[in-house]
N, C-alpha and C positions, 0 to 999 in steps of 0.2 A: 403651427409647425407642420411641415410635410416631410414624409420619409424620402420623397424624391429629392428634395433639397439636401437632406443629410447625406444621401448616397453620392450626389454630385460633389458636395463639399469634400468628402473623404476621397472620392476618386481623383480629385484635383490636388490631393496631398495636404489638405489643411486639417489641423486638429479639431476634433469635435468638442463642444462644450459639455459640461455635466448634464445640463438640461436636455440636450439633443440625445445624448447616450441614454438617459433615463426614459425619455419618450420612446425611443426605439425598443428598449427592453420591455417596458410596460405594455406597449401596444402590440408587440409581437407575441408576448406571453398570453395576452387576452385574445389573440387570434384576429386582430384588426389589421395586421400587416401580413400580406401573403408571403409564402416561402420564396417566390421568385425575387421579390424585392429584398428580403432579408439575405438571400444568397448573394445578391448584387453587392450589398453592403459588406458582407463577409469577405467577398473577393477583393473589394476596394481596400479593406483593412489588411488583407493578406499581402497585397502588393505595396501599399503605402505605409503600412505599419502604424502603431500607436505609440505616443510618448508615454512616459511614466504616469503623468496625471490622467491621461485618457484610460490607461490600463486600470488604474486604481478606481476611477469612476465607473468603468464597465463592471469591475468586480463588485463594487458596492451596489450597483443597480441590480445585478443578478442575485446577490445575496438577499436583497429586499424584495425580490419577486415572489417570495413565498414565506414560509415560517422561519422565524429567527428564534432559536432556543434561548430562553431566559434561565441561566444557571445561577442567578444571584442568590438563591436560597441555599446553594451548596457552599459550605464553609471552606475557606482557603483559596489559594490560587490554583485555578484549573488549567492544566497544560495538556494540549492535544498533540497527537502524533499522526502524521500522514506519510505514507509511502507512495511514490509515483508508480509502483507496481513492479513485479518481477516474478521469477519462477522459484517456488519454494520459500516465499516471503512470509515466514511464520512469526515475525518479530512481535506483533501486537499481543499475541498469546503469552509471550514471556515478559515483554516490557510492562504491560499494564499491571500485573501483580507485583512485579519488582518495584515499580514506582509507588503503587498504593501502599506497599509494606514500608515505604519511607515516609509515610504520612502525607503524601501528595494525592489529592483527589483526582481520580481518572473517570471522567464522564464522557464516554465515547459512543458516538453513533457511527455504525459501519454499514456499508451496502453489501448486497449479494454480488458474487463474482459473475462476470460475463467474460468468458475466455477459457484459458487452459485449466484453471482450478476455481473452486468456489472462493468467495470472500471470507473475511473473518467470521461473519455471521453463519455462513454455511459450515465452516470448520467447527464452530462451537456446537452446532446442531448435530455433530457426530456423537456428542455426549447425550446419552439417553435422558430425556426429560428436560433438557436445557431450554429455557424460554427466552426468546429475544424480543418478543412483543410485549413490552411493559408500558403502562401509562406513564405520563410525565411525572406524576406524583410518586409512583413506585420507583422510577428511575432516579429521581432526586433523593428520595429516602434511602435507597440502596447505597448511593454514593456517600451520603452523610453518615450512614451507619457502618458501611464496610470499606469506604474509600474507593470503591470500584463498581462500575456497572457498564456493560456493553449491550447496546440495543440496536435494532434494525433502524435504518435511516428512514425518516419521515418521507412519505410520498410527495409532500409539498415543500421539501427542502430545496431551495434554488431551482424551481421548475423551469425558469428561463434557460438554465444550463442544459437541462435534459433536451429541450426543444432545439437549442442552438447546436449542441453536440451532434444530434441526429442529422441536422442539416449540414454541418461541417463534414461529417463522415461521407456524405454522398456528393459533396461539391468540391472535394480536394482542397479544403481549407483548414484541415486539422493542424498542419505543421506550421503554426505561427505562435511565437513566444507569448504575445499578449493574450491570445485566445486560449492557449494551453494554461497559462498562469491564472487567468481569471476564472477558468472552469474549475481548477482545483481549489483555489482560495475562496471562491464564493461559497462553496459547501463547507469548508473548514470554518470560515468566519460565521456562517449561519448556525453552526453547531455550538457556539456560545462560549468557548473557552477563552481564558485570559491571555494565553501564550501558546505558541505553536512550534513544534519541532518537525521539520520536513526531512524525510529520508529520500533523497533524489538519486535514483538508480542510474548507473551509467554502464554500458556494455551491450553485448549481443542479445541479452534478454530484456533490455530496457528500451523505452521510447527514445531516449537520448543515447546515441551510440558512442559518443566520445566526451572527454572531460570538458572541453571548451563549450560545447553546446549545453552540457549539464550545468556548468557554472552560470551560463547566461540565463537559463531557466530559473535556477536557484536565486540569482540576483533579482529577477522580476518578482518572484513570490515573496522574498524577504522584504523588498520595497513595498509591496502591497500591504503586507502584514503591519509594517511600521506606519504606513499611511493611515491605516484603520485603527491605530492605537494598540496593536497587539505585538508584543515582543516576539520576534520570529527568528529562528536559526535554521539553516539548511545544512545537512551533512550529506556529502556526495559519497556514495558507496558502490562497490563493484557488483555488477550483474553480468560478469563475463562467464559465470557458471552459476548453476542453481545454488541458492543459499542453503546451507546445511546439506542434508542428504535426502530429505523427504519432499516429494511433490505430490500433493493430494490431501484431501480433507482430514480423514481420520489418521492418516500417516503423519500429518503435520501436528495434530493434537498430541500423538504419542511422542513425537520429537520434542515438542514444547515441554511436556512433562519431564522427559529425560533431561532437558536443559535446566529446568528448575530444580531437578534433583542433583544437579552438579556434574552430570556426565553427558552433556549434549555436544554437538559438533563444535569445533574450535571457532569457526567463522561466525556461526549463528550466536554462540555465547558472547563473543567479543562485540558484535554489532549490537546485541540487545543491551549489554552493559553500557556501551557508548551512548546509545539513544536514551536509556534510562537516566544516566548521569546528567546529560544535558537537560532533561525534563526536571530533575530534582533541583538543578541549579536555577532554572527559570522560575521554579516555584519558591525560590529563596529558602530552601531547606538545607542549603549548604553555602559556605562562604565563597568557594571557588570550585573549579571543575575537579581538582584533585580530591578535595574533601567529599564532593558529591560521588565520585567514583568509589572512594573508600566506603562510603555509606551503602551504596548499591551492592558492592562486593560482599559486605558483611551480611546483608539481608539474603543474598543468594547462598552464601556458605553456611549460614546458621539454619537454613530451612524455613525462615520466616516468609520468603517470597512464595515458596511452595504451599505453605499453609494458607497464605492469602489467596492463591489460586483455588484451593479447596473451598475456602470460605465463599469466594465469588461464585463458583459452580453451584454450591448448595443454595446460595441466596437467590439464584435464578432457576431453581427447580431441578438442577442436573444431578445425576448420580455420581457423587465424588468417589465412589469405589474405583472408577477408572484410573485414578491416580496411583493406586497400589496394584491394580490389575488391568493393564491396557488391553488385555484380550477381550474386555467387555465392549471395546470399540467395534464398529462395523468392520467385518473382515471379508475380503473378496474370495470368490470360489476358485479362481484360477490364478496361478502364480508361475512366472517364467523368468529365468536368468537370461540376460543378454551377454553373450561371451565375446571377448576380444578376438578379432581375426588373426592377430599377430602380436609379438612382443613389442613393447615400446613405452615411452613416456607419453602421458596425455598432454598434448600440445595446446589444444583448444576444444571448447565445447560450444556448439551453436545453440545457445541457451533457449532462444525462442522456439527452436524445433523440439527441444525437450518438452516445452510447454504444449506444443502441438501433439506430441506423443501421449502426454497425460490426458489431453482432451479426447483423443481417439479411444483411449481406454475407458472413458466415461467420467473422468474427474471434474470436468468443467461443463460449461454451457455454450453451445454454438449460437443460441438466441435466448431471449428472456424466458421463453416458454419451455426450454429444454429441461428434462429431468436430470438432476445431478446424482452420480453414484458416489456416496460418501466414502465407500471403501476402496475405490479405484485410485490408482496412481503409480508412482515410480519411487523406488528407494535406490538412490545412487550408492555405488560401492566404492567408487574412485573419483578423485578430483584432479583438476589441472596440476601438473607436476608430479603426480603419482606414477610409479612404474607398474605396468600390468603385463602379465604373461598371457600368451596365446591360450585361449580357452577359459581364462579366468573371467569372472563376471564384472562387467562395467556397472550393471544396474539390474535390479529385480522389478519385474512388472506385476501389478495386481489389477485384476479386472473381473467383472462378471460377464464380459462380452468375449467369449472364447474366440469368436470369428474375427476379432479386431487385434488380437495379440501379435500376430505376425507382422501386421502393418505397422504397429507401434515399434516393434523390434527393429524393423528396417529403418524407420525414421531415426532411431537412436544410434544405430551403427553409422549412418551417414552424417550424424551431427557431431561425432567425436573424431578428432584427428590425432593420429599417433606420430611420434618421431623417435629417432634413435638417440637424439641428443637430450641431455637433462634440460628441464624447463623450470623456470622460476614460478612460484605460486603468485597469482595476482594480488596486488595490494588491496586490502579490504576497504579501508577508509581513505578516500582520495583527496578530499578537501572539506573545509568548513567555511560556510558563507554566513557572515554576520552583517549587521547594518552598515558598519563602517570599514570592513575589510574582509578579504578572502585569504584563508590560510591553506596553502597547498601542503599536503602531508608527504 
């Protein structure tokens, strides 16, 4: 088998066999296929596309390019959750203890963030003493004992994806459904869970800007999941504005705690309940989605989910005192309100630019070697549809970089559009994609 023949075949629009795809992934990961030939094949895939079978085979080959986690020693049906990314996406910190309190094991591997804020792992490290580097034995034992554990992603999880994504990034081949879907699903499948809930973001702060493209991506990923024997459901959710109010690591931990205490932002609370309900249903701990939601709501209202979060933090060495006193979280030296220049209703928020402002303040990483400031970020004061008076605060900035605060302020002012006319709040849950149908909400 030769890579030249595989490139030529795909360039001419023919589907690749499972063996051809496996050969490419295996040999490229080993370093036996040079970047220029891999880039040629990626460009051929970009233009000629892949059918569902090819996409599933690509995902499987990428999944098998490194470690595949064996969770068979964990009792019960393991359900994982993945978000395609967004601004202020705090849901894992709420959903994981909610689901675990419903007797569903949550065994989650998360990566560190590269972009406007840290990932779930970075956020959890805002809690003093919290350990994310556990052995597989400790990880499995924690889940069996406490029903929940979140650890750092193995360096050898789907290594083919890391190599291919870096190449796609510099060869203008990122924006292809098969390549996007296989990148996401190869890591989720390698993480070993029995079923997967996907939170596919749509809007100005998401990779997929409109509902049509979001549904197309969701369909690809749901098909892959079922092809690999994992029940998979995708929920399309709004990223037309930051989720909740907090953007930044310790700020999001505080907001997660508030949500588990029962007084979090309406949108973050509703999305967390929705995701948790579907996870409980997939784990067969409820007969239907209504019963699953009722169970999740009860765990939230009774305080059991908050207690599970405390148990989780303590099991991984963290100081659970932050739950009763969030002032123990990292706190920035400088704080500034961003005032509205005039009266009006908030018509739109350029959400990706809000993420850029958080990055400028120090909340994220520009590259993998950047130091993250766990205390930096933005606390939104208003959302789309809210009325604001001239001089009233849109948002509050937190940073230890005093020289960057004016730059972040300017980005935020330019990201928010006001109007004199009342504005409807965006719909949070837009669609649910299952194996056999799509339900538009």
